[in-house]
N, C-alpha and C positions, 0 to 999 in steps of 0.2 A: 504493499501499499504507499501511494506516497501522499502527502500532504504539505500545503502549501499556504503560509501563514503571512500574509499583508498589512503590513507596518506603514504610519505614515509620523510627521512630522506633528506633536500636539502642543497648544501653546497653554500657561501657565495662566489662569481667568484675574488674578490680581494684575500680574507683574508685565503678561505676555511675552514671556522668557519660554524661547522653545523648549522644549520635552517632548518624552515620549507620550503617544496619546492612550489613555488610560482603558479606551473602547480598545484598543489591540492590543493594549497589554493582556485583557482580559482573554483576548481569542489568541495570544499566546500560550498561555499557560494552560485553557484550555486545548492545545493543540503539543505541548510538550506532553501530559499528562495524556493524551492519545496513545501519539509516539508511542509512549516508555509501555504500553500495556498493551499494542497489536504490534510492538517492533519493526512501526512502520519508519519511511523514509520525511522528512523534515527540514522543509526548504522557507525560509525567510525575506522574504523580497520587498523591495521600495523602489519606488520609480522617481529621484528627484535626484537632489547633489548630494555625494556621498560623501563632503567634506563637512554635514552638516553636524557637527557634536551632538545634538539631541538622540542620532542612529547608533549612537552608542549604548546611550542606557538599554536598549535593548538587546544586549548582550550580556548586561547585567542579570536581566531579568530573566536570562536563561540560553537565549539564540548564541550557539557556537558561532555562527556566521550570517552576517544580512547581506545580501546580495543588491546590490544598488542597480537599479539598471538607469541610467544618464538619459534624461530628459530634457532638450534642449528647449529655448527661451522661445516666447512666442512675440514678434515686435512691438505688435499693433496691442499688446495689453500687458506689458512690464512687471504687472502685482501676481501674474500667473506664471508658471509655466506651459509648458507643451501638453497635450493631451496625452493622460500615463496608460489608458486604457489601449492603447493598438499595441505596445509594446510588453506592456501585461496579458495578452490576450496571447503576443508568440510566445512567452517564457510559460504559459500555467497549460500545452497541451500536455495530456497523460496524464494530467495529475488527480487520482479519485476524493478528494476531499481538500477545498479552499476555505478560509478561513480568517475573516474580517471585521473587524468594530464597524457599527451602526454607520457611522459616521467619525470624517474625520474631527478636527479641533480649530481649524482656522479659520480665517476671517468668511474664505469663499467657497466653502466646503459645502455642497448642496447635496448630500447624502445619495448620489446617484450612482457612484462609482461601483459597488455592488449589482447593481442592476445591469448596469450596460458590462459588465465582463461577463454575467450568469446569458445575457440575451448574446454576446456573441460567441461564446462558450455553447449556446445553446447545452444548457447544465440547466438545469433546477437550482431555484433561493430561499433560502427561509430564512426570514428576517427576525431580530429580534428576540436571538436564543439566548438560553439563561441556562441550557443546561446540554449536553450533548451526548449517547451514548452511541457504538457500532455492532451491529454485527449481521453475520450472514451479505456480506454486499448492500446493506441498506443501515443510513443514521435515523435513528429514534431524536429528535428534537423537545427539547421542554419549552413553550413559546412567552416567553411576555405578554401579558395583555392588559388593560389599565383596571384600577379598580381591586387591585391583588388578584387580579384572575392568573389562570394556568392552560395551557393545551397542549398536549400530545401530538408530535406530528414526525411520521416516519417520511420518509424520501430515498429512493433509489441515490447507490453513489455512481458516477460522478455529482456532488455538488455543493452547492456555497452557500456558504452559512452565516450569516451578521451575525457578532455575538453584541448581545444589549450590554451597557452598562452596568444593571446589575445583576450580572450572572453571577455561575457561584464562581468565580473563580480569584482565589486571593493570590496577587503577585507577590514573589520573593523577589529581594533585588542584593546581589551580590556584588560588592568590590570587585575580588579575586577572576571574578567569571567576566567582568569586563574587561580587563587584563589580559586574559586570554581568548578573547573572541577576536575576531576582526571581520573589519568593514573590508567587502569586495566589490569594488566597482566593474560594470559589463560592461561594455558597448554594444547598442542596438539598432536592429538594422529600421525594425518599424517605427510607421511616424506617422500620427494622425492629421487628418485634416486642419491647418489654422483657422479654419471659417467656424469648424463646430466652437470656437472660445470666445468668437468673437462677439461683444459687450454690446449690446444697444442703449445710448442711454440719448436722452428726451426730457426735456421740462416735465417737473412734476405739474401734475393735475390735480385741483384740491376736489376733494369725494363731495359728492353732492349731502348734504343735512338735512338729515330728515325732522321734521316738523313738528313738532308735540306739544302741545298743552301742558302749563305745569301745573303741578299736581296739588291741589290747595287746599286737599284733605287731611284731616287729624291720620298719625300714623295706624292709632287703631282702628281709623274704619277702613285702612287701604289693607291692613290684613286682615278683616273679613271680606273686605272683595278679593280677595287670593283663594277661599275658602267656601266663596257663596256666587250664585250667577246673577249679575245683577245688572240693574241696567242704568247705564252709563250717560242716560241721554242724546242730547244729537236728534238730528233728521236723515229723513231720505227722503231725495230728490228727484222724484220721475220725471214730473211731468214738464213745460218748459220748454224754450231754447235753448239752445249752449250758453248764450250772454245771461240768459236767466240765472244758468248750475253757474256760473264760471262766478256772477255777483254772490250769491249762496257760500259760493267757496270763500271768498273775498271778504264775506263780514265777519265768516268764523276765525281766520285767519287775523283780523283787525281787533275782534271780540278778546282774543286769547294774547294780544299782543306779540303776534307771531310773524307778522310787516310791519313798517315802520311807512305806510304811503297808504 
């Protein structure tokens, strides 16, 4: 069995300093456990800058080697690097299981990378995983759901699993492993279309404001209205021309001071 873990560069929520991504660290911890139990081959992959010091922290978290696929910059978007999907898809051919975080922690991360890779590889994708077991050529995933709910999904391998931040994984940091591990840059031939990363810039437009009459009732009356059905007043205008109907609406807006003309 071959397992791959995709890791990214995270960002500290307060200082903004580059660090390992907590989501990807949970995915790496789960992959290390699976590789140990099933005797699988484990590769840790990153698409970006091999000189980024944050990648060394994945070595301390248990990765023996982080393979970095060099991704060129996009001149039209200096804040972004080239599309990472094409080189990752070319490298991930033949893997039985791909693990990654739900999304990265940078400023321009959309969380679409797992979906784009799974679509390009034509494999199944399971998101928000908190636990994972492998048996008989399939993976049983326990999936995070809102309000504390969980559900189990069985998917045939090969598959891509996006790990939820609340996964049952506790990464362990060891400085000795950081010194022993290596960062290995790899030249890639595959490249994405720069037009796929083009950002469209346009002036901001004001959203329409919903006009609502000010609530003049007491708090007790409002709570009662939430549990009972009552008439809130108003009138239904069916007869008359469009001008007469417009006059009724304008009179209502003026009565509740929603317009000043």
